[in-house]
FIZA-222649 format. One line per 2 residues: number of its first residue (from 1); for each residue x negated, y negated, z negated of N, C-alpha, C, O. Coordinates in nm, 3 decimals. Layout:
BEGIN
NUM = X/Y/Z/X/Y/Z/X/Y/Z/X/Y/Z ~ ...
END
This chain:
BEGIN
1 = -0.114/0.108/-0.011/-0.011/-0.028/-0.011/-0.126/-0.128/-0.012/-0.235/-0.142/-0.067 ~ -0.039/-0.194/0.081/-0.151/-0.347/0.117/-0.089/-0.441/-0.011/0.030/-0.447/-0.039
3 = -0.189/-0.506/-0.075/-0.209/-0.569/-0.161/-0.130/-0.710/-0.108/-0.143/-0.738/0.011 ~ -0.059/-0.788/-0.181/0.021/-0.880/-0.173/-0.078/-1.019/-0.156/-0.165/-1.031/-0.242
5 = -0.069/-1.126/-0.050/-0.174/-1.234/-0.045/-0.106/-1.364/-0.162/0.015/-1.384/-0.163 ~ -0.175/-1.422/-0.232/-0.171/-1.522/-0.316/-0.221/-1.633/-0.257/-0.337/-1.609/-0.223
7 = -0.192/-1.731/-0.231/-0.234/-1.845/-0.207/-0.207/-1.954/-0.333/-0.105/-1.963/-0.402 ~ -0.357/-2.051/-0.343/-0.323/-2.170/-0.454/-0.411/-2.272/-0.383/-0.482/-2.237/-0.288
9 = -0.409/-2.369/-0.416/-0.457/-2.495/-0.337/-0.500/-2.599/-0.446/-0.438/-2.618/-0.550 ~ -0.616/-2.664/-0.409/-0.651/-2.734/-0.518/-0.757/-2.814/-0.476/-0.806/-2.771/-0.372
11 = -0.824/-2.941/-0.528/-0.928/-2.999/-0.494/-1.073/-2.921/-0.565/-1.184/-2.920/-0.511 ~ -1.044/-2.865/-0.685/-1.167/-2.764/-0.736/-1.292/-2.845/-0.731/-1.393/-2.798/-0.680
13 = -1.292/-2.981/-0.790/-1.374/-3.083/-0.743/-1.526/-3.048/-0.890/-1.645/-3.024/-0.869 ~ -1.458/-3.061/-1.018/-1.563/-2.978/-1.070/-1.505/-2.899/-1.152/-1.420/-2.933/-1.234
15 = -1.565/-2.747/-1.128/-1.500/-2.636/-1.195/-1.517/-2.632/-1.335/-1.613/-2.669/-1.402 ~ -1.362/-2.559/-1.383/-1.365/-2.581/-1.539/-1.284/-2.472/-1.562/-1.246/-2.389/-1.480
17 = -1.256/-2.478/-1.697/-1.166/-2.318/-1.726/-1.031/-2.356/-1.699/-0.954/-2.264/-1.728 ~ -0.968/-2.470/-1.649/-0.839/-2.451/-1.582/-0.837/-2.403/-1.442/-0.726/-2.377/-1.396
19 = -0.923/-2.390/-1.379/-0.954/-2.348/-1.243/-0.936/-2.194/-1.271/-0.833/-2.134/-1.240 ~ -1.036/-2.140/-1.330/-1.051/-2.026/-1.368/-0.870/-1.974/-1.395/-0.796/-1.900/-1.329
21 = -0.853/-2.032/-1.489/-0.718/-1.999/-1.531/-0.631/-1.968/-1.445/-0.571/-1.860/-1.449 ~ -0.611/-2.054/-1.359/-0.552/-2.059/-1.237/-0.525/-1.947/-1.136/-0.418/-1.917/-1.083
23 = -0.656/-1.888/-1.119/-0.723/-1.821/-1.024/-0.666/-1.672/-1.085/-0.593/-1.590/-1.027 ~ -0.734/-1.664/-1.244/-0.682/-1.520/-1.325/-0.498/-1.494/-1.301/-0.446/-1.388/-1.268
25 = -0.433/-1.617/-1.327/-0.260/-1.613/-1.313/-0.245/-1.556/-1.176/-0.181/-1.453/-1.157 ~ -0.311/-1.631/-1.071/-0.241/-1.546/-0.947/-0.316/-1.453/-0.907/-0.272/-1.425/-0.796
27 = -0.412/-1.382/-0.931/-0.483/-1.208/-0.939/-0.348/-1.148/-1.026/-0.320/-1.029/-1.039 ~ -0.306/-1.212/-1.057/-0.171/-1.135/-1.142/-0.085/-1.076/-1.052/-0.046/-0.965/-1.088
29 = -0.034/-1.126/-0.920/0.036/-1.103/-0.806/-0.034/-1.109/-0.681/0.026/-1.141/-0.578 ~ -0.153/-1.081/-0.680/-0.218/-0.998/-0.561/-0.359/-1.057/-0.529/-0.430/-1.121/-0.606
31 = -0.386/-1.019/-0.390/-0.566/-1.102/-0.351/-0.515/-1.242/-0.351/-0.410/-1.276/-0.296 ~ -0.611/-1.337/-0.429/-0.596/-1.458/-0.416/-0.703/-1.540/-0.283/-0.822/-1.525/-0.252
33 = -0.622/-1.605/-0.244/-0.697/-1.674/-0.093/-0.683/-1.853/-0.170/-0.588/-1.899/-0.233 ~ -0.776/-1.900/-0.145/-0.798/-2.052/-0.239/-0.826/-2.176/-0.109/-0.929/-2.179/-0.041
35 = -0.734/-2.251/-0.099/-0.761/-2.327/-0.020/-0.794/-2.495/-0.109/-0.725/-2.564/-0.184 ~ -0.931/-2.510/-0.054/-1.020/-2.670/-0.085/-0.968/-2.723/-0.044/-0.936/-2.699/0.073
37 = -0.915/-2.852/-0.121/-0.902/-2.980/-0.037/-0.988/-3.048/0.031/-1.099/-3.038/-0.020 ~ -0.987/-3.124/0.142/-1.093/-3.174/0.250/-1.141/-3.309/0.184/-1.053/-3.365/0.118
39 = -1.265/-3.372/0.189/-1.296/-3.498/0.125/-1.211/-3.586/0.147/-1.196/-3.666/0.055 ~ -1.116/-3.608/0.286/-1.062/-3.687/0.285/-0.918/-3.718/0.228/-0.869/-3.829/0.211
41 = -0.846/-3.557/0.198/-0.713/-3.504/0.101/-0.780/-3.591/-0.030/-0.700/-3.674/-0.073 ~ -0.894/-3.589/-0.092/-0.907/-3.596/-0.205/-0.948/-3.736/-0.251/-0.937/-3.769/-0.369
43 = -1.000/-3.825/-0.150/-0.988/-3.992/-0.143/-0.870/-4.040/-0.142/-0.836/-4.144/-0.198 ~ -0.800/-3.968/-0.079/-0.624/-3.994/-0.069/-0.563/-4.034/-0.178/-0.520/-4.145/-0.208
45 = -0.562/-3.917/-0.243/-0.489/-3.831/-0.331/-0.545/-3.908/-0.474/-0.452/-3.921/-0.554 ~ -0.667/-3.957/-0.522/-0.737/-3.986/-0.614/-0.789/-4.142/-0.599/-0.845/-4.222/-0.674
47 = -0.762/-4.142/-0.523/-0.794/-4.331/-0.506/-0.962/-4.318/-0.522/-1.002/-4.411/-0.593 ~ -1.066/-4.234/-0.480/-1.210/-4.222/-0.496/-1.248/-4.150/-0.402/-1.165/-4.078/-0.347
49 = -1.390/-4.150/-0.356/-1.454/-4.061/-0.290/-1.490/-3.946/-0.397/-1.506/-3.968/-0.517 ~ -1.502/-3.798/-0.323/-1.514/-3.674/-0.413/-1.654/-3.685/-0.476/-1.748/-3.722/-0.405
51 = -1.668/-3.662/-0.576/-1.809/-3.623/-0.633/-1.896/-3.519/-0.584/-2.019/-3.525/-0.581 ~ -1.823/-3.421/-0.546/-1.902/-3.294/-0.486/-1.841/-3.261/-0.320/-1.720/-3.240/-0.323
53 = -1.886/-3.256/-0.212/-1.852/-3.238/-0.092/-1.761/-3.118/-0.092/-1.756/-3.047/-0.192 ~ -1.681/-3.087/0.025/-1.617/-3.008/0.053/-1.661/-2.886/0.061/-1.631/-2.796/-0.017
55 = -1.733/-2.877/0.154/-1.828/-2.750/0.195/-1.894/-2.684/0.056/-1.898/-2.562/0.040 ~ -1.946/-2.778/-0.044/-1.982/-2.739/-0.156/-1.870/-2.650/-0.277/-1.880/-2.545/-0.340
57 = -1.782/-2.742/-0.267/-1.633/-2.722/-0.362/-1.609/-2.560/-0.283/-1.624/-2.457/-0.349 ~ -1.575/-2.556/-0.148/-1.539/-2.429/-0.097/-1.618/-2.326/-0.149/-1.566/-2.241/-0.220
59 = -1.781/-2.322/-0.113/-1.863/-2.224/-0.164/-1.857/-2.197/-0.275/-1.845/-2.078/-0.306 ~ -1.863/-2.323/-0.394/-1.837/-2.241/-0.518/-1.723/-2.181/-0.549/-1.736/-2.075/-0.610
61 = -1.597/-2.222/-0.522/-1.502/-2.145/-0.540/-1.514/-1.996/-0.457/-1.474/-1.897/-0.519 ~ -1.561/-1.980/-0.339/-1.573/-1.836/-0.312/-1.655/-1.767/-0.363/-1.665/-1.653/-0.316
63 = -1.751/-1.810/-0.485/-1.812/-1.701/-0.533/-1.752/-1.672/-0.653/-1.790/-1.574/-0.717 ~ -1.663/-1.745/-0.693/-1.531/-1.706/-0.843/-1.515/-1.540/-0.826/-1.467/-1.481/-0.730
65 = -1.561/-1.491/-0.929/-1.471/-1.351/-0.955/-1.298/-1.357/-0.932/-1.213/-1.423/-0.992 ~ -1.288/-1.270/-0.832/-1.115/-1.251/-0.805/-1.033/-1.351/-0.703/-0.913/-1.358/-0.680
67 = -1.168/-1.441/-0.640/-1.127/-1.515/-0.497/-1.148/-1.431/-0.388/-1.264/-1.410/-0.353 ~ -1.049/-1.377/-0.325/-1.048/-1.284/-0.188/-1.105/-1.375/-0.104/-1.188/-1.322/-0.030
69 = -1.090/-1.509/-0.084/-1.126/-1.606/0.046/-1.122/-1.718/0.007/-1.019/-1.726/-0.060 ~ -1.181/-1.828/0.007/-1.180/-1.964/0.007/-1.210/-2.033/0.129/-1.308/-2.002/0.198
71 = -1.106/-2.152/0.168/-1.111/-2.219/0.300/-1.075/-2.335/0.263/-1.007/-2.368/0.166 ~ -1.129/-2.404/0.354/-1.085/-2.577/0.372/-0.941/-2.591/0.371/-0.865/-2.496/0.392
73 = -0.902/-2.711/0.348/-0.756/-2.739/0.362/-0.775/-2.787/0.499/-0.880/-2.787/0.563 ~ -0.641/-2.832/0.540/-0.635/-2.870/0.700/-0.629/-3.044/0.700/-0.595/-3.109/0.601
75 = -0.661/-3.089/0.800/-0.724/-3.245/0.832/-0.565/-3.305/0.856/-0.475/-3.229/0.892 ~ -0.544/-3.440/0.832/-0.398/-3.522/0.877/-0.301/-3.469/0.772/-0.332/-3.393/0.680
77 = -0.180/-3.519/0.796/-0.093/-3.514/0.729/-0.018/-3.368/0.678/0.018/-3.354/0.561 ~ 0.002/-3.259/0.785/0.030/-3.155/0.750/-0.024/-3.062/0.684/-0.076/-2.972/0.750
79 = -0.028/-3.052/0.527/-0.125/-2.950/0.465/-0.026/-2.827/0.414/-0.018/-2.765/0.308 ~ 0.031/-2.822/0.514/0.143/-2.666/0.495/0.044/-2.575/0.616/0.037/-2.454/0.595
81 = -0.030/-2.631/0.741/-0.051/-2.566/0.788/-0.152/-2.481/0.805/-0.151/-2.393/0.891 ~ -0.263/-2.504/0.708/-0.344/-2.386/0.666/-0.248/-2.257/0.576/-0.290/-2.142/0.563
83 = -0.118/-2.305/0.523/-0.079/-2.224/0.461/0.012/-2.100/0.563/0.023/-1.978/0.548 ~ 0.061/-2.183/0.658/0.084/-2.109/0.805/0.002/-2.006/0.830/0.048/-1.892/0.839
85 = -0.121/-2.029/0.843/-0.228/-1.958/0.881/-0.273/-1.856/0.819/-0.309/-1.745/0.857 ~ -0.269/-1.906/0.720/-0.268/-1.745/0.596/-0.209/-1.658/0.576/-0.239/-1.538/0.569
87 = -0.077/-1.732/0.559/0.039/-1.611/0.569/0.060/-1.565/0.448/0.076/-1.443/0.452 ~ 0.069/-1.614/0.324/0.068/-1.554/0.216/0.181/-1.509/0.188/0.271/-1.561/0.254
89 = 0.225/-1.400/0.086/0.355/-1.404/0.047/0.389/-1.477/-0.082/0.507/-1.497/-0.107 ~ 0.290/-1.519/-0.169/0.305/-1.625/-0.300/0.264/-1.749/-0.282/0.142/-1.731/-0.283
91 = 0.283/-1.878/-0.264/0.211/-1.991/-0.314/0.230/-2.021/-0.461/0.335/-2.041/-0.522 ~ 0.126/-2.021/-0.497/0.134/-2.062/-0.660/0.072/-2.217/-0.678/-0.050/-2.224/-0.666
93 = 0.142/-2.336/-0.706/0.092/-2.433/-0.756/0.054/-2.457/-0.925/0.109/-2.415/-1.027 ~ -0.064/-2.544/-0.904/-0.099/-2.586/-1.061/0.009/-2.640/-1.125/0.110/-2.698/-1.086
95 = -0.046/-2.597/-1.268/0.068/-2.669/-1.382/0.101/-2.878/-1.330/0.202/-2.942/-1.356 ~ -0.025/-2.926/-1.257/-0.044/-3.066/-1.281/-0.023/-3.139/-1.124/-0.017/-3.261/-1.105
97 = -0.014/-3.033/-1.019/-0.007/-3.072/-0.896/0.145/-3.126/-0.854/0.247/-3.057/-0.844 ~ 0.131/-3.274/-0.831/0.276/-3.319/-0.791/0.361/-3.300/-0.694/0.444/-3.387/-0.666
99 = 0.351/-3.169/-0.620/0.439/-3.083/-0.550/0.547/-3.044/-0.566/0.546/-2.979/-0.671 ~ 0.694/-3.045/-0.500/0.795/-3.005/-0.555/0.827/-2.886/-0.517/0.863/-2.894/-0.400
101 = 0.835/-2.741/-0.568/0.819/-2.613/-0.519/0.964/-2.631/-0.437/0.951/-2.597/-0.320 ~ 1.071/-2.668/-0.463/1.176/-2.655/-0.367/1.155/-2.734/-0.230/1.212/-2.692/-0.129
103 = 1.057/-2.871/-0.224/1.074/-2.909/-0.106/0.973/-2.842/-0.005/0.992/-2.832/0.116 ~ 0.867/-2.798/-0.071/0.801/-2.693/0.013/0.840/-2.561/0.028/0.770/-2.511/0.115
105 = 0.937/-2.464/-0.026/0.989/-2.378/-0.007/1.089/-2.399/0.129/1.105/-2.327/0.228 ~ 1.145/-2.517/0.093/1.226/-2.550/0.249/1.165/-2.555/0.350/1.205/-2.506/0.456
107 = 1.057/-2.617/0.335/0.951/-2.657/0.462/0.915/-2.516/0.530/0.924/-2.494/0.650 ~ 0.870/-2.421/0.427/0.839/-2.315/0.481/0.910/-2.218/0.550/0.863/-2.143/0.635
109 = 1.045/-2.220/0.504/1.152/-2.167/0.560/1.205/-2.203/0.722/1.231/-2.130/0.818 ~ 1.209/-2.353/0.702/1.198/-2.410/0.806/1.112/-2.392/0.909/1.156/-2.421/1.020
111 = 0.978/-2.344/0.900/0.914/-2.298/0.960/0.891/-2.163/0.986/0.795/-2.112/1.043 ~ 0.982/-2.115/0.944/1.007/-1.948/0.978/0.926/-1.874/0.867/0.888/-1.758/0.881
113 = 0.911/-1.923/0.796/0.817/-1.849/0.675/0.873/-1.788/0.536/0.954/-1.857/0.473 ~ 0.845/-1.701/0.500/0.940/-1.638/0.411/0.826/-1.616/0.291/0.773/-1.506/0.285
115 = 0.784/-1.731/0.187/0.709/-1.763/0.143/0.745/-1.770/0.008/0.819/-1.867/-0.011 ~ 0.715/-1.687/-0.124/0.787/-1.731/-0.283/0.705/-1.868/-0.320/0.582/-1.861/-0.321
117 = 0.754/-1.962/-0.343/0.667/-2.081/-0.408/0.723/-2.077/-0.570/0.840/-2.062/-0.604 ~ 0.614/-2.094/-0.651/0.604/-2.079/-0.808/0.501/-2.174/-0.842/0.425/-2.227/-0.760
119 = 0.501/-2.191/-0.954/0.410/-2.292/-1.048/0.373/-2.209/-1.170/0.448/-2.134/-1.232 ~ 0.246/-2.234/-1.196/0.179/-2.194/-1.314/0.244/-2.309/-1.407/0.221/-2.429/-1.394
121 = 0.317/-2.260/-1.489/0.373/-2.348/-1.590/0.303/-2.426/-1.697/0.322/-2.543/-1.729 ~ 0.196/-2.317/-1.757/0.158/-2.394/-1.858/-0.032/-2.463/-1.829/-0.111/-2.401/-1.758
123 = -0.055/-2.546/-1.874/-0.188/-2.617/-1.880/-0.299/-2.508/-1.936/-0.239/-2.411/-1.983 ~ -0.425/-2.495/-1.943/-0.495/-2.386/-1.999/-0.562/-2.533/-2.065/-0.609/-2.631/-2.008
125 = -0.544/-2.505/-2.206/-0.631/-2.587/-2.294/-0.686/-2.540/-2.395/-0.676/-2.601/-2.502 ~ -0.754/-2.424/-2.386/-0.840/-2.356/-2.480/-0.982/-2.439/-2.520/-1.041/-2.429/-2.628
127 = -1.028/-2.534/-2.391/-1.115/-2.592/-2.413/-1.101/-2.709/-2.430/-0.982/-2.741/-2.426 ~ -1.193/-2.821/-2.454/-1.129/-3.022/-2.456/-1.171/-3.030/-2.316/-1.146/-3.146/-2.284
129 = -1.210/-2.983/-2.238/-1.257/-3.049/-2.088/-1.216/-2.933/-1.993/-1.288/-2.860/-1.925 ~ -1.082/-2.935/-2.007/-0.993/-2.860/-1.880/-0.923/-2.924/-1.779/-0.810/-2.899/-1.736
131 = -1.016/-3.025/-1.739/-0.950/-3.128/-1.633/-1.054/-3.210/-1.602/-1.109/-3.280/-1.686 ~ -1.091/-3.204/-1.459/-1.186/-3.276/-1.394/-1.187/-3.401/-1.445/-1.302/-3.441/-1.464
133 = -1.069/-3.509/-1.486/-1.117/-3.628/-1.514/-1.130/-3.657/-1.621/-1.146/-3.774/-1.657 ~ -1.127/-3.550/-1.705/-1.190/-3.532/-1.859/-1.345/-3.504/-1.877/-1.421/-3.531/-1.971
135 = -1.361/-3.457/-1.785/-1.498/-3.418/-1.750/-1.617/-3.537/-1.732/-1.726/-3.559/-1.785 ~ -1.544/-3.594/-1.638/-1.575/-3.740/-1.594/-1.575/-3.843/-1.691/-1.670/-3.921/-1.698
137 = -1.481/-3.851/-1.765/-1.478/-3.967/-1.856/-1.559/-3.890/-2.012/-1.553/-3.938/-2.125 ~ -1.636/-3.753/-1.970/-1.741/-3.725/-2.097/-1.845/-3.774/-2.045/-1.930/-3.810/-2.128
139 = -1.878/-3.793/-1.906/-2.031/-3.765/-1.855/-2.044/-3.932/-1.860/-2.149/-3.983/-1.899 ~ -1.933/-4.012/-1.819/-1.971/-4.162/-1.840/-1.989/-4.202/-2.010/-2.087/-4.272/-2.037
141 = -1.914/-4.168/-2.103/-1.945/-4.171/-2.208/-2.077/-4.140/-2.244/-2.144/-4.225/-2.304 ~ -2.126/-4.024/-2.215/-2.271/-3.984/-2.234/-2.367/-4.082/-2.162/-2.428/-4.141/-2.251
143 = -2.400/-4.118/-2.061/-2.435/-4.221/-1.984/-2.438/-4.338/-2.063/-2.536/-4.412/-2.054 ~ -2.345/-4.365/-2.139/-2.356/-4.499/-2.196/-2.417/-4.489/-2.335/-2.457/-4.589/-2.396
145 = -2.424/-4.360/-2.383/-2.520/-4.313/-2.485/-2.398/-4.323/-2.635/-2.429/-4.349/-2.751 ~ -2.301/-4.301/-2.598/-2.185/-4.229/-2.728/-2.114/-4.083/-2.699/-2.038/-4.034/-2.783
END
């Protein structure tokens, strides 16, 4: 029996325990394919240039245990084109991703794809630095000697 394909997507800018938790969560449902945001997408969504280049981020994610394959996201406005290409059985959103499961589901069905869309509900917060923004804040504080 073929394993189900599970897709997750994100910036994966500075790897942290929250990223690992998302991949571990996704692994429960099948083989994990990770879509890493393009530099232009990071800049548009976060309002700043990425710290780590898209290719380096993709490489780092591809080396994580549990990741079957890591690919770069699409260019331009249609962020679901890469999902069309991967054709996962399930698309799992992270807890803080600002996208509607309902809207994504509708759009995928409109394109003729029957992909379950769900969300990892809980933030992983076992450690204090489980978000890229918190890591960056900490680095800046340390740089200032605080």
